[in-house]
All heavy atoms as an XYZ file, in Angstrom:
1051
protein
N     113.390    130.868     91.468
C     113.959    129.857     90.703
C     112.731    129.343     89.665
O     111.777    129.090     90.115
C     114.322    128.579     91.578
C     115.029    127.507     91.003
S     115.503    126.212     92.059
C     116.651    127.039     93.110
N     113.229    129.142     88.431
C     112.247    128.785     87.481
C     112.228    127.185     87.418
O     113.062    126.552     87.939
C     112.646    129.369     86.017
O     113.906    128.714     85.734
C     112.772    130.780     85.997
N     111.201    126.676     86.640
C     111.076    125.296     86.494
C     112.273    124.693     85.856
O     112.607    123.472     86.072
C     109.860    124.885     85.782
C     108.537    125.078     86.670
O     108.724    125.203     87.889
O     107.486    125.033     86.058
N     112.957    125.431     84.939
C     114.056    124.848     84.246
C     115.326    124.736     85.174
O     116.173    123.906     84.798
C     114.348    125.700     83.007
C     113.329    125.913     81.888
C     113.684    126.832     80.903
C     113.101    124.512     81.388
N     115.278    125.426     86.159
C     116.532    125.275     87.084
C     116.315    124.391     88.217
O     117.283    123.890     88.818
C     116.826    126.805     87.651
C     117.134    127.743     86.624
C     117.120    129.170     87.256
O     116.750    129.367     88.370
O     117.614    130.029     86.453
N     115.038    124.085     88.539
C     114.725    123.217     89.709
C     115.228    121.728     89.555
O     115.135    121.268     88.317
C     113.264    123.189     89.952
C     112.656    124.504     90.576
C     111.277    124.326     90.852
N     111.069    123.447     91.992
C     110.905    123.761     93.286
N     111.041    125.089     93.503
N     110.723    122.842     94.147
N     115.713    121.091     90.583
C     116.069    119.717     90.451
C     115.173    118.803     91.151
O     115.305    117.581     91.126
C     117.519    119.570     90.990
O     117.601    119.992     92.305
C     118.523    120.308     90.077
N     114.158    119.346     91.886
C     113.209    118.503     92.533
C     111.808    119.169     92.355
O     111.794    120.433     92.331
C     113.473    118.338     93.952
O     113.508    119.502     94.715
N     110.677    118.465     92.313
C     109.473    119.015     92.019
C     108.853    119.785     93.256
O     108.990    119.468     94.375
C     108.550    117.905     91.543
C     109.163    116.698     92.254
C     110.663    117.022     92.338
N     107.992    120.779     92.896
C     107.246    121.424     93.960
C     105.900    120.652     94.115
O     105.790    119.483     93.510
C     106.884    122.821     93.721
C     106.167    123.091     92.394
O     105.436    122.222     91.974
N     106.466    124.155     91.647
N     105.129    120.968     94.995
C     103.894    120.174     95.335
C     103.057    119.936     94.100
O     102.543    118.876     93.880
C     103.155    120.840     96.441
C     101.816    120.127     96.945
C     102.101    118.749     97.450
C     101.035    120.953     97.879
N     102.757    121.018     93.332
C     101.889    120.853     92.222
C     102.505    119.944     91.120
O     101.944    119.083     90.566
C     101.571    122.291     91.609
C     100.803    122.181     90.291
C     100.835    123.194     92.465
N     103.853    120.179     90.906
C     104.497    119.314     90.002
C     104.514    117.734     90.441
O     104.343    116.882     89.726
C     105.960    119.702     89.749
C     106.081    120.980     89.015
C     107.530    121.500     88.908
O     108.261    121.464     90.009
N     107.948    121.948     87.868
N     104.695    117.619     91.805
C     104.678    116.214     92.326
C     103.303    115.652     92.085
O     103.268    114.528     91.882
C     105.109    116.263     93.804
C     105.196    114.846     94.361
C     106.231    114.061     94.224
C     104.191    114.129     95.192
N     105.960    112.856     94.885
C     104.720    112.890     95.418
C     102.977    114.515     95.566
C     104.057    111.962     96.176
C     102.290    113.548     96.279
C     102.747    112.343     96.563
N     102.191    116.355     92.331
C     100.837    115.836     92.327
C     100.605    115.455     90.784
O     100.021    114.488     90.463
C      99.803    116.883     92.719
C      99.744    117.006     94.241
C      98.813    118.099     94.583
C      99.306    115.612     94.871
N     101.069    116.289     89.807
C     100.994    116.003     88.454
C     101.801    114.740     88.071
O     101.321    113.881     87.313
C     101.352    117.165     87.525
C     100.439    118.381     87.522
C     101.008    119.416     86.621
C     100.063    120.636     86.665
N     100.514    121.711     85.862
N     102.970    114.654     88.715
C     103.830    113.447     88.495
C     103.134    112.245     88.972
O     103.174    111.164     88.321
C     105.219    113.708     89.153
C     106.181    112.608     89.265
C     106.785    112.123     88.206
C     106.350    111.981     90.491
C     107.740    111.134     88.266
C     107.212    110.868     90.628
C     107.946    110.522     89.447
O     108.827    109.440     89.538
N     102.457    112.316     90.127
C     101.703    111.194     90.709
C     100.584    110.844     89.814
O     100.330    109.641     89.678
C     101.185    111.650     92.026
O     102.273    112.030     92.940
C     100.341    110.553     92.725
N     100.075    111.717     89.031
C      98.928    111.515     88.165
C      99.395    111.040     86.768
O      98.614    110.631     85.848
C      98.047    112.795     87.910
N     100.764    110.936     86.560
C     101.345    110.376     85.468
C     101.934    111.400     84.360
O     102.260    111.045     83.257
N     102.036    112.586     84.744
C     102.583    113.711     83.959
C     104.173    113.672     84.072
O     104.558    113.360     85.176
C     102.070    115.052     84.287
C     100.575    115.154     84.315
C     100.022    115.093     82.939
N     100.579    116.312     82.253
C     100.331    116.558     80.930
N      99.496    115.718     80.232
N     100.781    117.555     80.308
N     104.817    113.893     82.990
C     106.347    113.980     83.007
C     106.719    115.235     83.753
O     106.090    116.251     83.700
C     106.730    113.835     81.606
C     105.601    114.324     80.837
C     104.351    114.054     81.624
N     107.885    115.234     84.406
C     108.603    116.343     84.917
C     109.639    117.002     83.945
O     109.981    116.395     83.081
C     109.301    115.921     86.277
C     108.450    115.530     87.390
C     109.182    114.979     88.512
C     107.620    116.738     87.903
N     109.982    118.303     84.202
C     110.931    118.846     83.250
C     112.274    118.069     83.226
O     112.551    117.373     84.168
C     111.133    120.268     83.893
C     109.862    120.586     84.674
C     109.468    119.200     85.157
N     112.975    118.236     82.163
C     114.211    117.494     81.936
C     115.267    117.886     83.119
O     116.081    116.920     83.401
C     114.844    117.862     80.588
N     115.173    118.867     83.727
C     116.175    119.272     84.808
C     115.920    118.375     85.985
O     116.855    118.320     86.954
C     115.987    120.775     85.144
O     114.728    120.977     85.724
N     114.820    117.615     86.077
C     114.532    116.871     87.250
C     114.739    115.369     87.034
O     114.261    114.544     87.779
C     113.056    117.140     87.774
C     112.872    118.563     88.094
S     111.207    118.802     88.704
C     111.132    120.570     88.706
N     115.313    115.016     85.894
C     115.603    113.518     85.624
C     116.365    112.824     86.687
O     116.061    111.690     86.965
C     116.397    113.491     84.254
C     115.285    113.738     83.126
C     115.829    113.125     81.851
N     114.944    113.504     80.740
C     115.300    113.895     79.634
N     116.511    114.189     79.301
N     114.410    114.151     78.800
N     117.329    113.632     87.328
C     118.049    112.843     88.364
C     117.109    112.579     89.552
O     117.215    111.486     90.188
N     116.209    113.558     89.915
C     115.259    113.240     90.980
C     114.370    112.132     90.613
O     114.029    111.188     91.414
C     114.409    114.593     91.168
C     113.504    114.325     92.357
C     113.758    114.605     93.603
C     112.098    113.900     92.280
N     112.644    114.319     94.318
C     111.593    113.878     93.690
C     111.350    113.367     91.393
C     110.388    113.467     93.947
C     110.038    112.971     91.630
C     109.567    113.039     92.903
N     113.808    112.064     89.268
C     113.014    110.913     88.894
C     113.672    109.601     88.932
O     113.145    108.596     89.461
C     112.499    111.265     87.398
C     111.771    110.007     86.820
C     111.586    112.465     87.393
N     114.999    109.643     88.507
C     115.667    108.360     88.573
C     115.886    107.877     90.011
O     115.630    106.727     90.237
C     117.102    108.570     87.955
C     117.971    107.322     88.016
C     119.292    107.504     87.302
O     119.468    108.525     86.571
O     120.105    106.643     87.487
N     116.260    108.787     90.847
C     116.283    108.388     92.292
C     114.974    108.031     92.951
O     114.883    106.979     93.700
C     116.909    109.544     93.137
C     117.160    109.253     94.470
O     117.751    108.239     94.885
N     116.546    110.018     95.476
N     113.908    108.598     92.481
C     112.578    108.250     92.931
C     112.112    106.871     92.481
O     111.548    106.112     93.285
C     111.605    109.306     92.501
C     110.175    109.110     93.060
O     110.113    109.021     94.271
O     109.197    109.071     92.337
N     112.524    106.466     91.331
C     112.063    105.274     90.713
C     112.971    104.098     90.838
O     112.514    102.881     90.954
C     111.667    105.451     89.196
C     110.502    106.346     89.010
C     110.370    106.650     87.557
C     109.281    105.907     89.553
N     114.267    104.286     90.963
C     115.191    103.240     91.091
C     116.165    103.305     92.211
O     116.990    102.371     92.578
C     116.008    102.920     89.830
C     115.130    102.600     88.746
C     116.873    104.147     89.473
N     116.033    104.403     92.905
C     116.939    104.682     94.106
C     116.557    104.078     95.437
O     115.562    103.235     95.387
N     117.254    104.358     96.416
C     116.964    103.763     97.752
C     115.528    104.209     98.100
O     115.118    105.312     98.079
C     117.956    104.330     98.721
C     117.922    103.598    100.026
C     119.089    104.087    100.951
N     119.258    103.129    101.983
C     120.129    102.160    101.988
N     120.877    102.007    100.915
N     120.205    101.303    102.924
N     114.781    103.195     98.585
C     113.418    103.410     98.986
C     112.377    103.555     97.904
O     111.253    104.122     98.129
N     112.687    103.103     96.662
C     111.737    103.279     95.601
C     110.422    102.520     95.882
O     109.408    103.055     95.367
C     112.476    102.716     94.273
N     110.460    101.346     96.373
C     109.242    100.606     96.578
C     108.215    101.303     97.522
O     107.093    101.580     97.152
C     109.476     99.158     96.945
C     108.167     98.427     97.368
C     110.264     98.358     95.916
N     108.642    101.771     98.688
C     107.776    102.536     99.638
C     107.309    103.761     98.908
O     106.198    104.206     99.121
C     108.620    102.820    100.861
C     109.650    101.785    100.879
C     109.986    101.507     99.435
N     108.229    104.450     98.181
C     107.763    105.806     97.567
C     106.645    105.385     96.482
O     105.784    106.132     96.394
C     109.033    106.369     96.809
C     110.040    106.979     97.717
C     111.175    107.462     97.001
C     112.271    108.001     97.749
N     113.469    108.419     97.070
N     106.811    104.272     95.715
C     105.841    103.911     94.816
C     104.532    103.587     95.383
O     103.434    103.996     94.996
C     106.341    102.701     93.990
C     105.317    102.236     92.975
N     105.062    102.820     91.766
C     104.495    101.174     93.072
C     104.156    102.153     91.097
N     103.829    101.182     91.846
N     104.499    102.901     96.522
C     103.340    102.439     97.336
C     102.574    103.776     97.820
O     101.412    103.983     97.584
C     103.591    101.594     98.372
C     104.065    100.151     98.023
C     104.497     99.377     99.261
C     103.159     99.444     97.068
N     103.382    104.717     98.303
C     102.712    105.972     98.790
C     102.142    106.781     97.629
O     101.058    107.234     97.798
C     103.683    106.806     99.576
C     103.282    108.160    100.034
C     102.385    108.084    101.145
C     103.611    109.269     99.401
C     101.904    109.306    101.637
C     103.183    110.410     99.774
C     102.315    110.552    100.907
N     102.929    106.974     96.561
C     102.573    107.628     95.408
C     101.285    107.128     94.777
O     100.441    107.749     94.400
C     103.704    107.767     94.403
C     103.427    108.502     93.244
C     104.624    108.651     92.288
N     105.205    107.434     91.884
C     106.320    106.956     92.231
N     107.155    107.648     93.013
N     106.744    105.671     91.909
N     101.205    105.731     94.701
C     100.004    105.125     94.076
C      98.736    105.155     94.960
O      97.627    105.074     94.386
C     100.341    103.705     93.918
N      98.943    105.428     96.245
C      97.681    105.541     97.149
C      97.052    106.976     97.070
O      95.849    107.058     97.397
C      98.019    105.130     98.596
C      98.347    103.742     98.816
S      97.000    102.556     98.300
C      97.729    101.749     96.917
N      97.829    108.050     96.585
C      97.296    109.350     96.523
C      96.058    109.394     95.788
O      95.019    110.026     96.183
C      98.368    110.266     95.981
C      99.509    110.291     96.979
C      97.800    111.684     95.790
C      99.283    110.748     98.365
N      95.850    108.798     94.512
C      94.592    108.947     93.780
C      93.442    108.267     94.404
O      92.318    108.577     94.201
C      94.878    108.290     92.532
C      96.425    108.356     92.258
C      96.893    108.315     93.640
N      93.719    107.338     95.326
C      92.605    106.542     96.065
C      92.106    107.285     97.263
O      91.067    106.924     97.747
C      93.142    105.304     96.417
C      93.369    104.219     95.225
C      94.549    103.989     94.802
C      92.350    103.704     94.594
C      94.855    103.114     93.760
C      92.507    102.868     93.547
C      93.746    102.551     93.154
N      92.747    108.334     97.728
C      92.326    109.001     98.884
C      90.939    109.553     98.949
O      90.183    109.228     99.842
C      93.299    110.233     99.251
C      94.616    109.895     99.845
C      95.527    111.158    100.076
C      94.499    109.107    101.182
N      90.426    110.153     97.817
C      88.906    110.504     97.849
C      88.058    109.243     97.980
O      87.010    109.354     98.675
C      88.775    111.147     96.429
C      90.148    111.552     95.980
C      91.062    110.575     96.494
N      88.401    108.177     97.394
C      87.624    106.944     97.500
C      87.602    106.462     99.061
O      86.497    106.131     99.577
C      88.130    105.840     96.527
C      87.835    106.255     95.144
C      87.377    104.472     96.770
C      88.628    105.399     94.068
N      88.812    106.474     99.580
C      88.858    106.009    100.951
C      88.147    106.905    101.965
O      87.434    106.531    102.833
C      90.371    105.942    101.361
C      91.211    104.858    100.588
C      92.543    105.069    100.548
C      90.576    103.763    100.064
C      93.265    104.039     99.845
C      91.346    102.751     99.348
C      92.659    103.025     99.265
N      88.229    108.164    101.634
C      87.428    109.178    102.586
C      85.938    109.062    102.294
O      85.193    109.065    103.192
C      87.968    110.671    102.194
C      89.424    110.751    102.644
C      87.067    111.596    102.829
C      90.142    112.108    102.259
N      85.636    108.790    101.045
C      84.132    108.578    100.723
C      83.652    107.319    101.463
O      82.418    107.355    101.952
N      84.471    106.325    101.626
C      83.888    105.230    102.406
C      83.432    105.527    103.767
O      82.511    105.043    104.325
C      84.942    104.090    102.493
C      85.091    103.295    101.195
C      86.329    102.666    100.910
C      84.164    103.153    100.175
C      86.509    101.965     99.738
C      84.281    102.382     98.991
C      85.551    101.840     98.905
N      84.247    106.462    104.412
C      83.977    106.867    105.769
C      82.837    107.935    105.858
O      82.068    107.835    106.847
C      85.126    107.448    106.470
C      86.003    106.452    107.149
C      86.356    105.186    106.541
C      86.421    106.587    108.470
C      87.034    104.300    107.198
C      87.267    105.707    109.127
C      87.438    104.467    108.509
N      82.849    108.825    104.865
C      81.841    109.898    104.981
C      80.551    109.642    104.289
O      79.471    110.058    104.872
C      82.592    111.231    104.385
C      81.646    112.368    104.361
C      83.810    111.541    105.116
N      80.556    109.141    103.173
C      79.341    108.980    102.383
C      78.401    107.752    102.501
O      77.235    107.813    102.383
C      79.642    109.035    100.883
C      80.353    110.351    100.420
C      80.788    110.183     98.966
C      79.573    111.524    100.615
N      79.105    106.662    103.030
C      78.320    105.569    103.340
C      77.691    105.419    104.706
O      78.434    105.678    105.628
C      79.111    104.207    102.988
C      79.407    103.957    101.649
C      80.512    104.502    100.937
C      78.477    103.274    100.795
C      80.693    104.303     99.578
C      78.609    102.965     99.517
C      79.800    103.535     98.889
N      76.350    105.097    104.802
C      75.876    104.911    106.167
C      76.226    103.635    106.761
O      76.666    102.678    106.046
C      74.327    105.076    105.798
C      74.197    104.427    104.469
C      75.422    104.866    103.720
N      76.068    103.456    108.061
C      76.267    102.190    108.707
C      77.214    102.483    109.855
O      77.848    103.532    110.011
N      77.442    101.361    110.640
C      78.347    101.428    111.795
C      79.741    101.684    111.320
O      80.140    101.327    110.127
C      78.114    100.160    112.397
C      77.526     99.254    111.521
C      76.780    100.034    110.505
N      80.523    102.122    112.232
C      81.977    102.468    111.979
C      82.775    101.142    111.501
O      83.593    101.279    110.623
C      82.614    103.069    113.184
C      84.032    103.532    113.002
C      84.118    104.616    112.054
C      84.610    104.171    114.390
N      82.483    100.079    112.065
C      83.188     98.864    111.718
C      82.959     98.459    110.294
O      83.798     97.926    109.616
C      82.921     97.645    112.680
C      81.500     97.108    112.526
C      80.354     97.451    113.300
C      80.965     96.115    111.529
N      79.274     96.798    112.728
C      79.618     96.011    111.781
C      81.625     95.377    110.569
C      78.871     95.082    110.942
C      80.879     94.528    109.784
C      79.519     94.387    110.051
N      81.755     98.631    109.813
C      81.394     98.312    108.351
C      82.158     99.356    107.446
O      82.702     98.962    106.421
C      79.908     98.522    108.172
C      79.342     98.144    106.783
C      79.742     96.731    106.391
C      77.915     98.432    106.639
N      82.082    100.631    107.787
C      82.868    101.570    106.993
C      84.385    101.277    106.996
O      85.036    101.411    105.959
C      82.489    103.031    107.382
C      81.020    103.341    106.983
C      80.737    104.732    107.402
N      80.591    104.800    108.908
C      80.461    105.873    109.629
N      80.662    107.083    109.066
N      80.426    105.865    110.866
N      84.865    100.888    108.233
C      86.226    100.637    108.304
C      86.597     99.396    107.597
O      87.634     99.272    106.912
N      85.637     98.403    107.445
C      85.949     97.259    106.639
C      86.039     97.547    105.140
O      86.750     96.991    104.420
C      84.872     96.098    106.887
O      84.860     95.730    108.218
N      85.139     98.467    104.771
C      85.118     98.984    103.359
C      86.392     99.619    103.003
O      86.953     99.290    101.943
C      83.938     99.870    103.116
C      82.598     99.219    103.130
S      81.248    100.328    103.113
C      81.371    101.190    101.661
N      86.874    100.455    103.954
C      88.103    101.045    103.716
C      89.265    100.086    103.632
O      90.175    100.094    102.695
C      88.384    102.075    104.890
C      89.883    102.486    104.882
C      90.399    103.426    104.041
C      90.837    101.852    105.851
C      91.779    103.828    104.100
C      92.145    102.246    105.863
C      92.632    103.145    104.911
N      89.372     99.039    104.541
C      90.362     98.090    104.574
C      90.343     97.250    103.333
O      91.387     96.927    102.737
C      90.185     97.179    105.759
C      91.266     96.171    105.878
C      92.687     96.818    106.074
C      90.990     95.287    107.176
N      89.156     96.834    102.888
C      89.148     96.017    101.616
C      89.566     96.803    100.457
O      90.329     96.391     99.525
C      87.640     95.587    101.304
C      87.386     94.811    100.052
C      88.212     93.555    100.118
C      85.973     94.498     99.848
N      89.137     98.114    100.332
C      89.561     99.011     99.234
C      91.132     99.234     99.208
O      91.881     99.138     98.266
N      91.620     99.383    100.442
C      93.130     99.676    100.610
C      93.920     98.421    100.240
O      94.817     98.454     99.555
C      93.448    100.068    102.088
C      94.861    100.246    102.408
C      95.352    101.404    101.868
C      95.646     99.315    103.038
C      96.781    101.676    102.161
C      96.914     99.506    103.186
C      97.434    100.722    102.902
N      93.456     97.303    100.700
C      94.147     96.044    100.281
C      94.136     95.693     98.859
O      95.089     95.306     98.273
C      93.568     94.795    101.189
C      93.834     94.826    102.634
C      93.124     93.698    103.408
C      95.290     94.810    102.925
N      93.015     95.888     98.254
C      92.888     95.637     96.761
C      93.778     96.659     96.058
O      94.469     96.325     94.994
C      91.445     95.822     96.264
C      90.512     94.651     96.568
C      89.087     95.022     96.286
C      90.976     93.488     95.861
N      93.751     97.990     96.466
C      94.647     98.990     95.808
C      96.043     98.542     96.041
O      96.812     98.709     95.037
C      94.375    100.355     96.427
N      96.572     98.132     97.176
C      97.904     97.748     97.432
C      98.204     96.495     96.616
O      99.324     96.459     96.006
C      98.078     97.380     98.899
C      98.423     98.567     99.654
S      99.910     99.375     99.142
C     100.363    100.234    100.653
N      97.366     95.535     96.455
C      97.590     94.395     95.730
C      97.948     94.722     94.326
O      98.912     94.285     93.664
C      96.440     93.395     95.683
C      96.609     92.217     94.849
C      97.388     91.142     95.194
C      95.930     92.197     93.654
C      97.527     90.070     94.373
C      96.029     91.132     92.715
C      96.859     89.995     93.197
N      96.994     95.535     93.584
C      97.191     95.953     92.201
C      98.427     96.917     92.090
O      99.110     96.802     91.033
C      95.952     96.529     91.560
C      94.891     95.497     91.251
C      93.862     95.189     92.159
C      95.079     94.566     90.201
C      92.897     94.215     91.847
C      94.155     93.609     89.973
C      93.080     93.368     90.808
N      98.685     97.642     92.958
C      99.816     98.583     92.937
C     101.077     97.728     92.919
O     102.074     97.941     92.130
C      99.903     99.474     94.229
O      98.694    100.377     94.069
C     101.117    100.365     94.165
N     101.191     96.671     93.727
C     102.327     95.771     93.801
C     102.436     94.976     92.458
O     103.474     94.776     91.990
C     102.378     94.964     95.104
C     102.659     95.625     96.433
C     102.396     94.714     97.523
C     104.181     96.006     96.384
N     101.233     94.478     92.083
C     101.352     93.559     90.905
C     101.753     94.363     89.678
O     102.464     93.716     88.814
C      99.936     93.078     90.674
N     101.469     95.575     89.493
C     101.866     96.413     88.312
C     102.896     97.394     88.636
O     103.097     98.372     87.821
C     100.604     97.075     87.775
C      99.543     96.105     87.237
C      98.391     95.752     87.898
C      99.783     95.514     85.949
C      97.536     94.807     87.337
C      98.859     94.577     85.407
C      97.773     94.294     86.104
O      96.952     93.360     85.567
N     103.704     97.181     89.673
C     104.734     98.055     89.870
C     105.804     98.130     88.841
O     106.259     99.325     88.456
C     105.404     97.705     91.306
C     106.461     98.809     91.756
S     106.954     98.542     93.416
C     107.221     96.861     93.575
N     106.308     97.143     88.357
C     107.382     97.229     87.308
C     106.931     97.848     86.058
O     107.670     98.728     85.520
C     107.893     95.758     86.970
C     108.838     95.314     88.095
C     110.101     96.173     88.282
O     110.707     96.542     87.181
O     110.474     96.421     89.446
N     105.734     97.542     85.450
C     105.304     98.146     84.248
C     105.017     99.742     84.505
O     105.378    100.471     83.593
C     103.937     97.514     83.870
C     103.986     96.233     84.502
C     104.780     96.350     85.774
N     104.538     99.985     85.687
C     104.285    101.509     85.988
C     105.613    102.121     86.105
O     105.738    103.209     85.680
C     103.496    101.630     87.268
C     102.090    101.237     87.104
O     101.429    101.246     85.969
N     101.427    100.965     88.240
N     106.640    101.615     86.777
C     107.851    102.174     86.826
C     108.568    102.395     85.528
O     109.050    103.501     85.203
C     108.773    101.273     87.750
C     110.241    101.953     88.099
C     111.077    100.947     88.746
N     111.375     99.704     88.034
C     112.329     99.754     87.025
N     112.970    100.774     86.732
N     112.546     98.620     86.347
N     108.498    101.413     84.642
C     109.056    101.508     83.302
C     108.419    102.560     82.600
O     109.053    103.338     81.849
C     108.907    100.128     82.598
N     107.099    102.662     82.592
C     106.350    103.718     81.853
C     106.702    105.117     82.440
O     106.959    105.955     81.673
C     104.841    103.471     81.928
C     104.114    104.463     81.179
C     104.296    104.376     79.680
N     103.326    105.437     79.157
C     103.815    106.116     78.143
N     105.065    105.956     77.527
N     103.013    107.025     77.500
N     106.898    105.220     83.690
C     107.046    106.514     84.246
C     108.563    106.927     83.928
O     108.887    108.030     83.581
C     106.966    106.525     85.801
C     106.891    107.782     86.402
C     106.470    107.619     87.909
N     105.226    107.108     88.150
C     104.046    107.841     88.276
N     104.092    109.117     88.239
N     102.966    107.188     88.499
N     109.401    105.982     83.857
C     110.900    106.302     83.425
C     110.924    106.707     81.954
O     111.496    107.716     81.627
C     111.748    105.047     83.488
C     112.260    104.686     84.975
C     112.813    103.263     85.047
C     113.226    105.663     85.453
N     110.066    105.987     81.121
C     110.069    106.354     79.771
C     109.414    107.755     79.449
O     109.938    108.479     78.677
C     109.226    105.297     79.041
C     109.173    105.409     77.482
C     108.471    104.179     76.874
O     107.402    103.804     77.485
O     108.827    103.854     75.811
N     108.393    108.066     80.249
C     107.797    109.382     80.120
C     108.694    110.513     80.368
O     108.616    111.636     79.840
C     106.484    109.497     80.934
C     105.191    108.842     80.542
C     104.238    108.858     81.512
C     104.745    109.467     79.280
N     109.671    110.248     81.261
C     110.586    111.312     81.680
C     111.966    111.156     80.954
O     112.871    111.714     81.519
C     110.749    111.137     83.268
C     109.548    111.734     84.003
O     109.438    112.941     84.116
N     108.708    110.780     84.556
N     111.983    110.600     79.845
C     113.112    110.574     79.064
C     114.263    109.618     79.578
O     115.464    109.898     79.188
N     114.014    108.665     80.319
C     114.914    107.679     80.870
C     114.671    106.378     80.278
O     113.534    105.966     79.850
C     114.902    107.671     82.399
C     115.324    108.888     83.103
C     114.837    108.889     84.642
C     116.763    109.163     83.050
N     115.662    105.476     80.204
C     115.497    104.173     79.606
C     114.580    103.308     80.518
O     114.701    103.265     81.698
C     116.884    103.422     79.583
C     117.745    104.361     80.426
C     117.022    105.622     80.590
N     113.537    102.735     79.910
C     112.556    101.950     80.704
C     113.169    100.694     81.457
O     112.515    100.274     82.495
C     111.449    101.505     79.720
C     112.107    101.701     78.336
C     113.250    102.622     78.535
N     114.232    100.245     81.049
C     114.875     99.079     81.789
C     115.904     99.500     82.764
O     116.739     98.720     83.212
C     115.403     98.108     80.798
C     116.433     98.725     79.824
O     116.527    100.008     79.922
O     117.107     97.987     79.212
N     115.885    100.803     83.215
C     116.975    101.310     84.096
C     116.795    100.575     85.467
O     115.665    100.368     85.954
C     116.673    102.762     84.350
C     117.649    103.587     85.158
C     119.152    103.519     84.399
C     117.253    105.022     85.358
N     117.900    100.159     86.000
C     117.972     99.520     87.270
C     118.803    100.166     88.293
O     119.728    100.936     87.808
C     118.457     98.089     87.092
C     117.547     97.110     86.310
C     118.016     95.691     86.201
O     119.168     95.524     86.398
N     117.106     94.830     85.873
N     118.717     99.981     89.503
C     119.629    100.596     90.519
C     120.989     99.922     90.453
O     121.086     98.881     89.922
C     118.903    100.402     91.927
O     118.925     99.015     92.249
N     121.851    100.620     90.965
C     123.291    100.189     90.954
C     123.377     98.817     91.735
O     124.093     97.855     91.384
C     124.241    101.148     91.591
N     122.580     98.705     92.792
C     122.534     97.470     93.635
C     122.011     96.356     92.819
O     122.602     95.240     92.860
C     121.715     97.675     94.836
C     121.758     96.575     95.910
C     121.031     96.839     97.090
N     119.613     97.254     96.661
C     118.622     97.272     97.410
N     118.759     97.169     98.687
N     117.491     97.536     96.961
N     120.992     96.472     91.991
C     120.408     95.371     91.214
C     121.304     95.038     90.150
O     121.555     93.899     89.694
C     119.124     95.838     90.543
C     117.978     95.654     91.557
C     116.687     95.804     90.801
C     115.417     95.605     91.700
N     114.110     95.727     91.042
N     122.057     95.994     89.505
C     122.983     95.766     88.478
C     124.161     94.962     89.057
O     124.651     93.998     88.275
C     123.546     97.031     87.723
C     122.578     97.730     86.865
C     123.181     98.828     86.086
N     123.748     99.883     86.865
C     123.277    100.964     87.211
N     122.040    101.283     86.890
N     123.887    101.878     87.894
N     124.666     95.253     90.117
C     125.806     94.662     90.763
C     125.360     93.165     91.065
O     126.069     92.208     90.892
C     126.233     95.285     91.971
N     124.082     92.929     91.636
C     123.724     91.577     91.879
C     123.533     90.829     90.700
O     123.907     89.628     90.687
C     122.329     91.742     92.652
N     123.053     91.421     89.518
C     122.881     90.737     88.294
C     124.297     90.252     87.812
O     124.511     89.227     87.262
C     122.130     91.468     87.275
N     125.227     91.171     87.928
C     126.538     90.878     87.435
C     127.250     89.762     88.304
O     127.898     88.933     87.728
C     127.392     92.125     87.490
C     128.817     91.904     86.890
C     128.873     91.464     85.419
O     128.034     91.924     84.684
N     129.757     90.543     85.114
N     127.053     89.805     89.549
C     127.544     88.862     90.500
C     126.865     87.374     90.121
O     127.628     86.427     90.018
C     127.214     89.030     91.919
C     128.047     90.167     92.430
O     129.123     90.548     91.761
O     127.721     90.700     93.521
N     125.663     87.398     89.770
C     124.998     86.136     89.408
C     125.524     85.625     88.117
O     125.715     84.465     87.953
C     123.414     86.352     89.328
C     122.667     85.106     89.041
C     121.197     85.433     89.038
O     120.741     86.376     89.506
O     120.480     84.478     88.506
N     125.785     86.520     87.197
C     126.198     86.179     85.918
C     127.744     85.570     86.061
O     127.988     84.558     85.436
C     126.251     87.269     84.970
C     126.706     86.928     83.536
C     126.523     88.052     82.604
N     126.943     87.803     81.191
C     126.223     87.073     80.402
N     125.027     86.642     80.811
N     126.658     86.840     79.147
N     128.466     86.276     86.760
C     129.891     85.884     87.096
C     129.922     84.304     87.655
O     130.616     83.456     87.326
C     130.643     86.869     87.957
O     130.560     88.007     87.307
C     132.062     86.326     88.152
N     129.014     84.191     88.691
C     128.881     82.933     89.388
C     128.431     81.788     88.388
O     128.979     80.670     88.396
C     127.920     83.078     90.464
C     128.163     82.266     91.663
C     127.317     82.534     92.944
N     125.962     82.801     92.634
C     125.494     84.110     92.971
N     126.239     85.162     93.446
N     124.296     84.420     92.642
N     127.471     82.147     87.516
C     126.928     81.177     86.625
C     128.067     80.756     85.601
O     128.291     79.628     85.280
C     125.760     81.699     85.851
C     125.243     80.824     84.852
C     124.352     79.765     85.093
C     125.641     81.090     83.413
C     123.818     78.966     84.127
C     125.212     80.160     82.415
C     124.247     79.191     82.785
O     123.830     78.339     81.710
N     128.759     81.850     85.108
C     129.805     81.484     84.176
C     130.977     80.725     84.705
O     131.675     80.014     84.045
C     130.304     82.825     83.500
C     129.263     83.447     82.529
C     129.733     84.761     81.929
O     130.830     85.345     82.444
O     129.006     85.250     81.106
N     131.259     80.859     85.966
C     132.322     80.167     86.629
C     131.850     78.753     86.868
O     132.739     77.840     86.827
C     132.657     80.815     87.936
O     131.623     80.713     89.005
N     130.542     78.435     87.032
C     130.112     77.146     87.250
C     129.904     76.371     85.962
O     129.837     75.178     86.003
C     128.758     77.153     88.203
C     129.019     77.527     89.481
C     127.730     77.656     90.293
O     126.631     77.569     89.748
N     127.785     77.997     91.650
N     129.583     77.146     84.929
C     129.152     76.604     83.566
C     130.086     77.194     82.594
O     129.563     78.104     81.789
C     127.742     76.774     83.288
C     126.825     76.231     84.341
N     126.590     74.884     84.533
C     126.142     76.878     85.351
C     125.728     74.770     85.595
N     125.488     75.910     86.079
N     131.361     76.831     82.437
C     132.342     77.564     81.512
C     131.810     77.149     80.094
O     131.374     76.060     79.785
C     133.637     77.073     81.865
C     133.491     75.799     82.645
C     132.082     75.954     83.267
N     132.079     78.076     79.089
C     131.807     77.797     77.658
C     132.902     76.913     77.126
O     134.121     77.055     77.571
C     131.741     79.151     76.919
C     130.542     80.011     77.331
C     130.524     81.164     76.529
N     129.451     82.136     77.068
C     128.995     83.109     76.272
N     129.502     83.433     75.201
N     128.049     83.883     76.886
N     132.496     76.085     76.252
C     133.532     75.191     75.636
C     133.937     75.637     74.251
O     133.423     76.272     73.637
C     132.939     73.798     75.630
C     132.723     73.259     77.044
C     132.308     71.826     76.966
C     132.072     71.431     78.391
N     131.634     70.022     78.423
C-alpha cells in the first residue's frame, strides 16, 4: 500500500506528525479524528510528551545524585511540560489542522451541538425586537 492510499499513518509518519510535519491528504480523516474526535485531549497530551522523552530520560541517566533528586527533576519537568501543553493546546491544534489542509476552527460534532444549544437557549431567553 502506498502513502497515497493509506488512511492512517505508519510509525515514521506518526513521529513526523508529532514533530509538526503534515500528513498526506489521504489521511485528513485520521487527522480530523485525532485532533477533534473522541479522546483528542489525551491524544494531544501523549503526542506532546514524545519530544520530551530524551530530556526525561536524561534526568535519570545523566545527572548524578540520589534517586529521589532525579525523580524530583523528572516530576518538575513533566509537570511544566504538561502545564504548557495544556496552556497551548488550542493554538497547537489549530495550527496542526491548518498544516493538514483542514479549517483551523474545526470543532467536534459534540462541541458544535453544545454551541447550537447554547445559542438556541440564549435566543429563547433574549428574543430580538
